[in-house]
C-alpha positions, -999 to 999 in steps of 0.1 A, spaced: -711 -748 647 -688 -723 629 -681 -686 631 -665 -664 605 -637 -640 613 -629 -609 593 -591 -606 586 -579 -572 573 -547 -556 563 -535 -587 544 -506 -584 519 -519 -583 483 -501 -615 475 -518 -636 503 -535 -668 491 -564 -685 507 -542 -715 514 -516 -693 533 -544 -677 554 -558 -711 563 -524 -725 571 -516 -695 594 -548 -697 613 -547 -735 616 -516 -731 639 -539 -715 665 -572 -733 661 -596 -754 641 -600 -738 607 -628 -749 583 -618 -727 554 -609 -692 542 -614 -669 513 -596 -638 501 -618 -610 487 -608 -599 452 -618 -570 430 -644 -581 404 -628 -562 376 -591 -568 381 -591 -601 401 -566 -585 425 -568 -590 462 -586 -562 481 -564 -568 512 -589 -586 533 -606 -619 537 -626 -642 559 -617 -673 579 -643 -698 590 -634 -714 623 -649 -736 650 -673 -716 672 -654 -725 703 -621 -711 689 -635 -679 673 -633 -654 702 -598 -667 713 -584 -665 678 -597 -630 673 -581 -618 705 -548 -637 700 -544 -628 663 -556 -592 662 -525 -571 658 -503 -601 651 -477 -599 622 -484 -619 590 -459 -615 562 -448 -581 574 -483 -567 580 -501 -562 613 -535 -581 610 -569 -568 620 -590 -598 632 -625 -597 646 -657 -615 643 -674 -608 609 -707 -590 610 -736 -597 586 -735 -577 554 -755 -545 556 -779 -539 528 -788 -503 519 
């Protein structure tokens, strides 16, 4: 099983590969994606990392507030998207 972590406060220049590489140092990463603006294609400063379920809680605790490329990350378990 996998869980998805929300990762906020990313530098605009962060790539999905960099995010995967960073998180892989701490646990089993399945994949990652950076969320971009539909019109400009520019990063919106957050993304999601899919990790092994058994690593999710530990990774969120360890990496929340950690520094990544000069920015303090916000990391927590992703919540399902709310529809209005």
